[in-house]
All heavy atoms as an XYZ file, in Angstrom:
742
protein
N       7.579     16.021    -20.941
C       7.001     14.844    -21.806
C       8.007     14.600    -22.943
O       8.414     15.472    -23.589
C       5.629     15.280    -22.301
C       5.028     14.327    -23.223
S       3.400     14.514    -23.696
C       3.237     16.267    -24.201
N       8.448     13.328    -23.049
C       9.356     12.851    -23.966
C       8.590     12.775    -25.377
O       7.539     12.255    -25.476
C       9.865     11.480    -23.565
C      10.948     10.881    -24.456
O      11.048     11.365    -25.635
O      11.608     10.124    -23.949
N       9.236     13.270    -26.444
C       8.688     13.157    -27.728
C       8.418     11.648    -28.269
O       7.587     11.512    -29.077
C       9.415     13.865    -28.801
C      10.818     13.295    -29.018
C      11.676     14.143    -30.050
O      11.658     15.386    -29.908
O      12.254     13.616    -30.865
N       9.125     10.803    -27.710
C       8.954      9.396    -28.039
C       7.764      8.690    -27.204
O       7.651      7.550    -27.428
C      10.297      8.542    -27.791
C      11.348      9.049    -28.693
O      11.154      9.384    -29.831
N      12.572      9.164    -28.100
N       7.182      9.503    -26.448
C       6.064      9.052    -25.575
C       4.677      9.064    -26.321
O       3.721      8.680    -25.724
C       6.018      9.900    -24.309
S       5.083      9.075    -22.940
N       4.669      9.597    -27.424
C       3.394      9.906    -28.154
C       2.555      8.517    -28.329
O       3.142      7.451    -28.690
C       3.584     10.491    -29.482
C       2.242     10.690    -30.149
N       1.362     11.783    -29.893
C       1.733     10.103    -31.236
C       0.338     11.633    -30.673
N       0.558     10.669    -31.522
N       1.236      8.645    -28.015
C       0.381      7.511    -28.150
C      -0.756      7.805    -29.050
O      -1.534      8.767    -28.717
C      -0.184      6.972    -26.724
C      -1.108      5.865    -26.930
C       1.039      6.631    -25.859
N      -1.054      7.085    -30.030
C      -2.293      7.298    -31.021
C      -3.411      6.638    -30.278
O      -3.374      5.511    -29.817
C      -1.962      6.663    -32.293
C      -1.136      7.546    -33.214
C      -1.768      8.751    -33.660
O      -2.920      8.939    -33.792
O      -0.879      9.780    -33.630
N      -4.532      7.269    -30.160
C      -5.739      6.778    -29.577
C      -6.363      5.646    -30.536
O      -6.342      5.822    -31.714
C      -6.767      8.022    -29.483
C      -6.160      9.012    -30.409
C      -4.734      8.713    -30.553
N      -6.685      4.534    -29.833
C      -7.326      3.477    -30.571
C      -8.786      3.857    -30.847
O      -9.470      4.427    -29.985
C      -7.344      2.106    -29.733
C      -8.120      1.117    -30.234
C      -5.957      1.712    -29.480
N      -9.240      3.523    -32.045
C     -10.622      3.806    -32.370
C     -11.434      2.401    -32.265
O     -10.881      1.411    -32.591
C     -10.824      4.254    -33.815
C     -10.054      5.624    -33.995
C     -10.596      6.726    -33.135
O     -11.797      6.866    -32.952
N      -9.621      7.426    -32.570
N     -12.605      2.476    -31.778
C     -13.366      1.244    -31.573
C     -14.818      1.423    -31.938
O     -15.501      2.456    -31.553
C     -13.210      0.695    -30.162
C     -14.084     -0.542    -29.940
C     -13.845     -1.022    -28.504
C     -14.622     -2.304    -28.210
N     -14.306     -2.895    -26.893
N     -15.390      0.591    -32.684
C     -16.848      0.553    -32.925
C     -17.399     -0.719    -32.064
O     -17.037     -1.775    -32.285
C     -17.160      0.367    -34.398
C     -16.659      1.519    -35.105
C     -18.723      0.276    -34.540
C     -16.793      1.445    -36.620
N     -18.107     -0.310    -30.977
C     -18.679     -1.292    -30.111
C     -19.628     -2.222    -30.841
O     -20.563     -1.780    -31.626
C     -19.259     -0.771    -28.885
N     -19.594     -3.479    -30.564
C     -20.492     -4.529    -31.137
C     -21.945     -4.500    -30.467
O     -21.971     -3.911    -29.426
C     -19.919     -5.922    -31.082
O     -19.966     -6.343    -29.617
C     -18.509     -6.104    -31.680
N     -22.883     -5.045    -31.219
C     -24.191     -5.096    -30.549
C     -24.209     -5.856    -29.224
O     -24.745     -5.491    -28.301
C     -25.147     -5.691    -31.570
N     -23.392     -6.966    -29.211
C     -23.299     -7.718    -27.991
C     -22.719     -6.935    -26.837
O     -23.156     -6.875    -25.649
C     -22.324     -8.914    -28.113
C     -22.110     -9.755    -26.979
C     -21.084    -10.894    -27.148
O     -20.161    -10.777    -27.976
O     -21.205    -11.805    -26.428
N     -21.675     -6.069    -27.163
C     -21.012     -5.228    -26.070
C     -22.079     -4.146    -25.654
O     -22.071     -3.781    -24.472
C     -19.817     -4.492    -26.669
C     -18.697     -5.480    -26.843
C     -17.513     -4.764    -27.533
O     -17.525     -4.135    -28.533
O     -16.457     -4.899    -26.924
N     -22.893     -3.609    -26.515
C     -23.766     -2.623    -26.196
C     -25.161     -3.095    -25.549
O     -25.928     -2.289    -25.037
C     -24.137     -1.826    -27.435
C     -22.944     -1.054    -27.920
C     -23.324     -0.267    -29.280
O     -24.337      0.346    -29.343
N     -22.395     -0.378    -30.336
N     -25.323     -4.392    -25.553
C     -26.542     -4.973    -25.004
C     -26.964     -4.515    -23.629
O     -28.034     -4.076    -23.420
C     -26.486     -6.493    -25.110
C     -27.855     -7.164    -25.053
C     -27.687     -8.654    -25.377
O     -26.700     -9.265    -25.107
N     -28.718     -9.259    -25.989
N     -26.075     -4.619    -22.605
C     -26.291     -4.199    -21.308
C     -25.016     -3.479    -20.953
O     -23.894     -3.984    -20.960
C     -26.350     -5.403    -20.329
C     -26.551     -4.960    -18.936
C     -27.582     -6.217    -20.765
N     -25.136     -2.079    -20.555
C     -23.946     -1.308    -20.111
C     -24.189     -0.668    -18.859
O     -25.363     -0.323    -18.448
C     -23.553     -0.388    -21.323
O     -24.618      0.577    -21.559
C     -23.186     -1.080    -22.495
N     -23.091     -0.267    -18.258
C     -23.126      0.535    -17.037
C     -21.847      1.321    -17.036
O     -20.888      0.954    -17.706
C     -23.343     -0.264    -15.772
C     -22.229     -0.999    -15.407
C     -22.634     -1.724    -13.983
C     -21.302     -2.201    -13.204
N     -21.710     -2.818    -11.990
N     -21.890      2.474    -16.268
C     -20.645      3.347    -16.176
C     -20.049      3.074    -14.791
O     -20.738      2.808    -13.792
C     -21.035      4.717    -16.197
C     -21.329      5.271    -17.537
C     -22.542      5.428    -18.156
C     -20.453      5.785    -18.454
N     -22.339      5.839    -19.459
C     -21.048      6.163    -19.658
C     -18.942      5.934    -18.508
C     -20.414      6.696    -20.846
C     -18.422      6.394    -19.527
C     -19.081      6.831    -20.680
N     -18.734      3.242    -14.870
C     -17.968      3.190    -13.536
C     -16.877      4.228    -13.634
O     -16.461      4.529    -14.732
C     -17.310      1.771    -13.289
C     -16.678      1.737    -11.835
C     -16.250      1.417    -14.240
C     -16.461      0.343    -11.337
N     -16.502      4.844    -12.522
C     -15.403      5.743    -12.493
C     -14.311      5.112    -11.797
O     -14.499      4.750    -10.568
C     -15.771      7.030    -11.934
C     -14.674      8.129    -11.830
C     -17.014      7.691    -12.703
N     -13.199      5.126    -12.367
C     -11.896      4.521    -11.671
C     -11.039      5.686    -11.323
O     -10.962      6.549    -12.145
C     -11.300      3.577    -12.623
C     -12.047      2.399    -13.137
C     -11.128      1.562    -14.163
C     -12.484      1.518    -12.160
N     -10.309      5.506    -10.225
C      -9.200      6.416     -9.935
C      -7.980      5.691    -10.481
O      -7.947      4.441    -10.414
N      -7.088      6.530    -11.185
C      -5.940      5.935    -11.797
C      -4.584      6.622    -11.312
O      -4.459      7.764    -11.561
C      -5.948      6.011    -13.215
C      -4.724      5.328    -13.950
C      -7.284      5.359    -13.817
N      -3.746      5.887    -10.658
C      -2.523      6.413    -10.149
C      -1.395      6.096    -11.204
O      -1.431      5.223    -11.862
C      -2.083      5.664     -8.861
C      -2.796      6.106     -7.663
N      -2.709      7.236     -7.029
C      -3.595      5.250     -6.936
C      -3.449      7.288     -5.973
N      -4.054      6.175     -5.870
N      -0.584      7.202    -11.375
C       0.604      7.031    -12.164
C       0.673      7.837    -13.530
O       1.602      7.836    -14.130
N      -0.470      8.393    -13.770
C      -0.523      9.071    -15.125
C       0.089     10.545    -14.927
O      -0.275     11.275    -13.996
C      -1.994      9.372    -15.558
C      -2.587      7.973    -16.067
S      -4.292      8.236    -16.664
C      -5.184      9.083    -15.334
N       0.969     10.961    -15.857
C       1.545     12.228    -15.706
C       1.362     13.105    -16.941
O       1.661     14.320    -16.820
N       0.732     12.631    -18.053
C       0.575     13.504    -19.104
C      -0.614     12.955    -19.987
O      -1.175     11.911    -19.651
C       1.764     13.519    -19.950
S       2.264     12.077    -20.765
N      -0.940     13.725    -21.105
C      -2.007     13.215    -21.945
C      -1.721     11.875    -22.580
O      -2.534     11.161    -22.898
C      -2.375     14.324    -22.924
C      -2.958     15.519    -22.363
C      -1.191     14.607    -23.847
N      -0.428     11.662    -22.761
C      -0.081     10.359    -23.420
C      -0.307      9.187    -22.520
O      -0.660      8.140    -22.894
C       1.411     10.425    -23.915
C       1.498     11.310    -24.998
O       0.820     11.212    -26.023
N       2.572     12.112    -25.029
N      -0.082      9.467    -21.145
C      -0.499      8.428    -20.176
C      -1.953      8.077    -20.228
O      -2.316      7.026    -20.168
C      -0.028      8.841    -18.772
S       1.748      8.903    -18.479
N      -2.771      9.212    -20.329
C      -4.235      9.023    -20.359
C      -4.608      8.180    -21.601
O      -5.417      7.400    -21.580
C      -4.868     10.357    -20.348
N      -3.908      8.442    -22.722
C      -4.215      7.819    -24.026
C      -3.797      6.389    -23.865
O      -4.458      5.463    -24.339
C      -3.528      8.462    -25.142
N      -2.712      6.075    -23.245
C      -2.266      4.666    -23.060
C      -3.222      3.922    -22.214
O      -3.554      2.828    -22.512
C      -0.824      4.713    -22.458
C      -0.073      3.443    -22.397
C       1.351      3.705    -21.974
N       2.217      4.466    -22.878
C       2.595      5.814    -22.633
N       2.246      6.379    -21.560
N       3.272      6.353    -23.488
N      -3.737      4.534    -21.103
C      -4.692      3.865    -20.264
C      -6.048      3.675    -21.054
O      -6.673      2.634    -20.955
C      -4.945      4.731    -18.952
C      -6.163      4.239    -18.075
C      -3.578      4.678    -18.077
N      -6.477      4.767    -21.728
C      -7.723      4.628    -22.535
C      -7.594      3.486    -23.496
O      -8.546      2.686    -23.621
C      -8.039      5.842    -23.241
C      -9.318      5.807    -24.047
C      -9.394      6.891    -25.056
N     -10.517      6.731    -25.922
C     -10.485      5.924    -27.065
N      -9.375      5.230    -27.331
N     -11.572      5.715    -27.832
N      -6.473      3.385    -24.218
C      -6.272      2.297    -25.211
C      -6.358      0.957    -24.582
O      -6.940      0.075    -25.199
C      -5.006      2.425    -25.961
C      -4.941      3.646    -26.933
O      -5.946      4.229    -27.213
N      -3.786      3.880    -27.444
N      -5.752      0.820    -23.407
C      -5.867     -0.440    -22.661
C      -7.236     -0.871    -22.330
O      -7.664     -2.004    -22.477
N      -8.039      0.182    -21.899
C      -9.458     -0.169    -21.507
C     -10.277     -0.407    -22.741
O     -10.981     -1.456    -22.757
C     -10.030      1.018    -20.670
C      -9.412      1.186    -19.287
C      -9.720      2.606    -18.755
C      -9.934      0.104    -18.357
N     -10.157      0.427    -23.764
C     -11.060      0.352    -24.936
C     -10.787     -0.962    -25.634
O     -11.543     -1.483    -26.361
C     -11.084      1.595    -25.813
C     -12.292      1.675    -26.612
C      -9.856      1.510    -26.654
C     -13.453      2.215    -25.811
N      -9.543     -1.528    -25.502
C      -9.209     -2.696    -26.117
C      -9.899     -3.967    -25.536
O      -9.783     -5.065    -26.143
N     -10.427     -3.843    -24.431
C     -11.118     -4.970    -23.831
C     -12.545     -5.275    -24.514
O     -13.286     -4.363    -24.657
C     -11.449     -4.659    -22.329
C     -10.240     -4.751    -21.431
C     -10.637     -4.353    -19.971
C      -9.491     -6.043    -21.413
N     -12.737     -6.583    -24.719
C     -14.119     -6.912    -25.212
C     -15.114     -6.659    -24.044
O     -14.916     -7.115    -22.912
C     -14.185     -8.371    -25.523
C     -15.670     -8.791    -26.102
C     -15.669    -10.209    -26.492
C     -17.070    -10.497    -26.901
N     -17.203    -11.861    -27.462
N     -16.053     -5.789    -24.383
C     -17.169     -5.406    -23.302
C     -17.018     -3.969    -22.890
O     -17.959     -3.446    -22.342
N     -15.855     -3.303    -23.219
C     -15.785     -1.881    -22.874
C     -16.259     -1.156    -24.206
O     -15.781     -1.380    -25.288
C     -14.364     -1.431    -22.578
C     -14.152      0.053    -22.421
C     -13.962     -2.152    -21.300
N     -17.169     -0.237    -24.023
C     -17.736      0.500    -25.136
C     -17.223      1.833    -25.271
O     -17.138      2.530    -26.343
C     -19.357      0.539    -25.187
O     -19.767      1.180    -23.992
C     -19.846     -0.887    -25.325
N     -16.845      2.498    -24.105
C     -16.333      3.880    -24.054
C     -15.339      3.935    -22.883
O     -15.527      3.319    -21.833
C     -17.422      4.868    -23.860
C     -18.334      5.237    -25.061
C     -19.338      6.330    -24.725
O     -18.878      7.396    -24.332
O     -20.463      6.161    -24.888
N     -14.347      4.847    -23.087
C     -13.448      5.056    -21.908
C     -13.016      6.520    -22.100
O     -12.465      6.935    -23.160
C     -12.344      4.245    -21.801
N     -13.253      7.351    -21.097
C     -12.757      8.739    -21.066
C     -11.844      8.947    -19.820
O     -12.209      8.787    -18.718
C     -13.976      9.677    -20.938
C     -14.967      9.460    -21.945
O     -14.663      9.618    -23.195
N     -16.263      9.163    -21.655
N     -10.584      9.219    -20.143
C      -9.509      9.171    -19.132
C      -8.980     10.606    -19.067
O      -8.575     11.234    -20.077
C      -8.327      8.234    -19.513
C      -7.269      8.187    -18.483
C      -8.918      6.812    -19.805
N      -8.785     11.079    -17.855
C      -8.375     12.446    -17.505
C      -7.141     12.340    -16.658
O      -7.272     11.910    -15.466
C      -9.455     13.216    -16.865
C      -9.131     14.642    -16.620
O      -7.895     15.013    -16.414
O      -9.962     15.516    -16.550
N      -5.875     12.667    -17.156
C      -4.770     12.588    -16.359
C      -4.662     13.642    -15.214
O      -4.145     13.377    -14.164
C      -3.483     12.584    -17.212
C      -3.083     13.995    -17.698
N      -3.795     14.627    -18.672
C      -2.197     14.863    -17.238
C      -3.211     15.750    -18.942
N      -2.323     16.019    -18.091
N      -5.318     14.745    -15.427
C      -5.273     15.886    -14.315
C      -6.062     15.389    -13.188
O      -5.684     15.567    -12.082
C      -5.778     17.249    -14.992
C      -5.970     18.213    -13.917
C      -4.792     17.632    -16.107
N      -7.333     14.828    -13.475
C      -8.211     14.410    -12.519
C      -7.828     13.093    -11.919
O      -8.352     12.598    -10.909
C      -9.654     14.419    -12.788
C     -10.180     15.807    -13.132
S     -10.083     17.042    -11.816
C     -11.300     16.284    -10.776
N      -7.015     12.260    -12.634
C      -6.575     10.948    -12.239
C      -7.729     10.038    -12.312
O      -7.896      9.229    -11.391
C      -5.688     10.887    -11.053
N      -8.524     10.117    -13.309
C      -9.803      9.264    -13.442
C     -10.058      8.661    -14.758
O      -9.474      9.198    -15.719
C     -11.104     10.031    -12.978
O     -11.117     11.155    -13.951
C     -11.042     10.603    -11.629
N     -10.714      7.684    -14.762
C     -11.190      6.995    -16.071
C     -12.685      6.652    -15.936
O     -13.027      5.910    -15.025
C     -10.316      5.686    -16.335
N     -13.591      7.266    -16.695
C     -14.985      6.983    -16.717
C     -15.049      5.913    -17.837
O     -14.717      6.175    -18.982
C     -15.720      8.107    -17.087
N     -15.568      4.827    -17.397
C     -15.592      3.610    -18.335
C     -17.090      3.051    -18.489
O     -17.694      2.781    -17.473
C     -14.726      2.397    -17.824
C     -14.694      1.270    -18.882
C     -13.343      2.943    -17.524
N     -17.567      2.937    -19.713
C     -18.876      2.372    -20.020
C     -18.579      0.884    -20.461
O     -17.807      0.710    -21.394
C     -19.563      3.095    -21.105
C     -20.982      2.712    -21.348
C     -21.619      3.630    -22.466
C     -23.043      3.180    -22.688
N     -23.599      4.025    -23.779
N     -19.227     -0.075    -19.882
C     -18.809     -1.378    -20.150
C     -20.165     -2.384    -19.990
O     -21.077     -1.952    -19.256
C     -17.721     -1.938    -19.285
C     -18.011     -1.911    -17.871
C     -18.161     -3.282    -17.273
C     -18.094     -0.964    -16.954
C     -18.477     -3.373    -15.915
C     -18.398     -1.051    -15.654
C     -18.592     -2.359    -15.124
N     -19.895     -3.492    -20.518
C     -20.928     -4.580    -20.384
C     -20.528     -5.470    -19.266
O     -19.504     -6.268    -19.493
C     -21.235     -5.310    -21.686
C     -22.240     -6.344    -21.641
O     -22.446     -6.945    -20.558
N     -22.858     -6.633    -22.760
N     -21.153     -5.466    -18.041
C     -20.711     -6.302    -16.942
C     -20.821     -7.896    -17.167
O     -20.286     -8.626    -16.402
C     -21.491     -5.836    -15.785
C     -22.832     -5.264    -16.341
C     -22.365     -4.744    -17.760
N     -21.627     -8.255    -18.231
C     -21.659     -9.607    -18.556
C     -20.407    -10.095    -19.327
O     -20.171    -11.239    -19.556
C     -22.869     -9.926    -19.423
C     -24.167     -9.556    -18.648
N     -24.572    -10.184    -17.567
C     -25.155     -8.564    -18.868
C     -25.747     -9.755    -17.129
N     -25.964     -8.777    -17.888
N     -19.625     -9.171    -19.919
C     -18.485     -9.501    -20.756
C     -17.126     -9.099    -20.118
O     -16.104     -9.740    -20.471
C     -18.644     -8.696    -22.051
C     -19.798     -9.078    -23.019
C     -19.806     -8.279    -24.161
C     -19.772    -10.598    -23.249
N     -17.134     -8.209    -19.121
C     -15.813     -7.751    -18.543
C     -16.063     -7.430    -17.093
O     -17.177     -6.890    -16.751
C     -15.251     -6.482    -19.372
C     -16.187     -5.339    -19.187
C     -13.891     -6.151    -18.915
N     -15.149     -7.805    -16.235
C     -15.171     -7.642    -14.858
C     -14.468     -6.392    -14.370
O     -13.691     -5.907    -15.121
C     -14.807     -8.900    -14.082
O     -13.336     -9.017    -14.238
C     -15.448    -10.077    -14.538
N     -14.682     -6.028    -13.146
C     -13.939     -4.881    -12.558
C     -12.427     -5.414    -12.463
O     -11.558     -4.457    -12.742
C     -14.466     -4.638    -11.234
C     -13.963     -3.326    -10.510
C     -14.267     -2.148    -11.335
C     -14.712     -3.187     -9.148
N     -12.155     -6.530    -12.243
C     -10.741     -7.100    -12.160
C     -10.170     -6.875    -13.547
O      -8.980     -6.516    -13.679
C     -10.737     -8.511    -11.625
N     -10.975     -7.162    -14.508
C     -10.403     -7.074    -15.956
C     -10.008     -5.618    -16.244
O      -9.049     -5.286    -16.890
C     -11.423     -7.465    -17.044
C     -11.727     -9.012    -16.904
O     -10.834     -9.690    -16.482
O     -12.947     -9.385    -17.262
N     -10.821     -4.607    -15.788
C     -10.588     -3.216    -15.954
C      -9.325     -2.818    -15.179
O      -8.425     -2.146    -15.727
C     -11.776     -2.423    -15.550
C     -13.046     -2.594    -16.148
C     -14.167     -1.695    -15.500
C     -13.012     -2.269    -17.693
N      -9.161     -3.303    -13.989
C      -7.965     -2.961    -13.201
C      -6.708     -3.459    -13.977
O      -5.689     -2.924    -13.977
C      -8.107     -3.547    -11.737
C      -9.080     -2.857    -10.921
C      -9.558     -3.542     -9.728
C      -9.730     -1.697    -11.204
C     -10.456     -2.953     -8.968
C     -10.667     -1.113    -10.388
C     -11.018     -1.737     -9.229
N      -6.816     -4.731    -14.306
C      -5.712     -5.411    -15.072
C      -5.265     -4.650    -16.322
O      -4.176     -4.461    -16.615
C      -5.991     -6.869    -15.436
C      -5.972     -7.717    -14.190
O      -5.547     -7.387    -13.028
O      -6.606     -8.905    -14.304
N      -6.303     -4.218    -17.093
C      -5.954     -3.462    -18.263
C      -5.326     -2.198    -18.091
O      -4.384     -1.848    -18.753
C      -7.345     -3.159    -19.040
N      -5.663     -1.489    -17.011
C      -5.038     -0.394    -16.643
C      -3.526     -0.596    -16.234
O      -2.535      0.150    -16.727
C      -5.593      0.430    -15.408
C      -4.811      1.635    -14.848
C      -7.023      0.998    -15.929
N      -3.219     -1.655    -15.444
C      -1.938     -1.979    -15.061
C      -1.093     -2.421    -16.324
O       0.028     -2.006    -16.381
C      -2.037     -3.112    -14.058
N      -1.666     -3.174    -17.125
C      -1.065     -3.530    -18.388
C      -0.667     -2.402    -19.318
O       0.338     -2.468    -20.019
C      -1.838     -4.663    -19.118
C      -1.755     -6.033    -18.570
C      -2.251     -7.075    -19.465
N      -3.543     -6.714    -20.128
C      -4.771     -6.923    -19.607
N      -4.930     -7.576    -18.482
N      -5.813     -6.589    -20.233
N      -1.389     -1.322    -19.244
C      -1.165     -0.119    -20.160
C       0.173      0.411    -19.778
O       0.756      1.064    -20.720
C      -2.293      0.872    -19.946
N       0.672      0.198    -18.626
C       1.946      0.802    -18.271
C       3.010     -0.182    -18.289
O       4.160      0.052    -17.744
N       2.835     -1.383    -18.824
C       3.770     -2.383    -18.787
C       4.820     -2.238    -19.888
O       5.129     -3.107    -20.649
C       3.072     -3.683    -19.084
C       3.850     -4.919    -18.723
O       4.855     -4.863    -18.037
N       3.453     -6.148    -19.235
N       5.473     -1.039    -19.915
C       6.570     -0.820    -20.915
C       7.842     -0.571    -20.295
O       8.851     -0.143    -20.963
C       6.093      0.318    -21.896
C       6.000      1.708    -21.096
O       6.172      1.723    -19.908
O       5.776      2.670    -21.794
N       8.009     -0.701    -18.970
C       9.206     -0.412    -18.221
C       9.453      1.012    -17.825
O      10.307      1.324    -17.058
N       8.541      1.891    -18.407
C       8.604      3.342    -18.106
C       7.561      3.876    -17.294
O       7.580      4.961    -16.629
C       8.917      4.142    -19.339
C      10.096      3.719    -20.120
N      11.369      4.132    -19.835
C      10.170      3.081    -21.273
C      12.218      3.618    -20.653
N      11.583      3.053    -21.584
N       6.353      3.237    -17.420
C       5.165      3.673    -16.785
C       4.529      2.650    -15.857
O       4.577      1.386    -16.184
C       4.098      4.069    -17.830
C       4.678      5.057    -18.759
N       5.415      4.758    -19.952
C       4.500      6.448    -18.810
C       5.632      5.857    -20.575
N       5.218      6.912    -19.953
N       3.923      3.065    -14.790
C       3.282      2.067    -13.921
C       1.927      2.746    -13.518
O       1.995      3.785    -12.821
C       4.202      1.794    -12.727
C       3.568      0.746    -11.854
C       4.573      0.329    -10.742
O       5.746      0.298    -10.975
O       3.980      0.056     -9.627
N       0.842      2.064    -13.858
C      -0.461      2.592    -13.579
C      -1.134      1.626    -12.563
O      -0.983      0.391    -12.703
C      -1.309      2.873    -14.825
C      -0.604      3.635    -15.888
C      -0.412      3.034    -17.120
C      -0.142      4.814    -15.616
C       0.106      3.789    -18.080
C       0.494      5.633    -16.618
C       0.585      5.086    -17.838
O       1.324      5.820    -18.777
N      -1.997      2.151    -11.813
C      -2.858      1.321    -10.819
C      -4.262      1.941    -10.814
O      -4.406      3.190    -10.585
C      -2.225      1.221     -9.501
C      -2.960      0.367     -8.540
C      -2.130      0.207     -7.246
N      -1.651      1.408     -6.736
C      -2.332      2.185     -5.721
N      -3.577      1.831     -5.323
N      -1.738      3.280     -5.334
N      -5.218      1.176    -10.884
C      -6.661      1.655    -10.882
C      -7.416      1.095     -9.648
O      -7.102      0.029     -9.173
C      -7.374      1.142    -12.075
N      -8.438      1.853     -9.183
C      -9.249      1.454     -8.151
C     -10.629      2.121     -8.385
O     -10.753      3.176     -9.094
C      -8.708      1.937     -6.698
C      -8.529      3.383     -6.642
C      -9.423      4.215     -6.102
C      -7.337      3.942     -7.116
C      -9.266      5.552     -5.951
C      -6.997      5.306     -7.021
C      -8.105      6.158     -6.528
O      -7.851      7.494     -6.460
N     -11.657      1.500     -7.895
C     -13.071      2.065     -7.998
C     -13.315      3.197     -7.140
O     -13.097      3.045     -5.936
C     -14.075      0.809     -7.805
O     -15.420      1.380     -7.952
N     -13.894      4.244     -7.614
C     -14.287      5.332     -6.790
C     -15.711      5.719     -7.025
O     -16.348      6.284     -6.094
C     -13.467      6.685     -7.020
C     -13.474      7.054     -8.482
C     -12.067      6.417     -6.655
C     -12.911      8.491     -8.791
N     -16.450      5.134     -7.922
C     -17.887      5.216     -8.095
C     -18.523      4.045     -8.738
O     -18.030      3.512     -9.682
C     -18.211      6.458     -8.858
C     -17.995      7.713     -8.035
S     -18.264      9.275     -9.125
C     -19.994      9.148     -9.424
């Protein structure tokens, strides 16, 4: 792990609108190699309007995401994971497993 790879976790307080209707989904995530990768993916997911929680595990290659399906789509979640690696050094890809 490169010392320049450190990622600070984003903090989020979900709005009442985001919390109105929620469900969980588990995504498989390819491309994560360390805890910083997991933090990068989590930050990408939690930054979406409609995502209230995201727990990402690089060892299990999963992301458990709590979201409001009226505000964010599965495609939005996949795109957020892909964009999280958009730095020229990392490439992530997500798919639904549950």
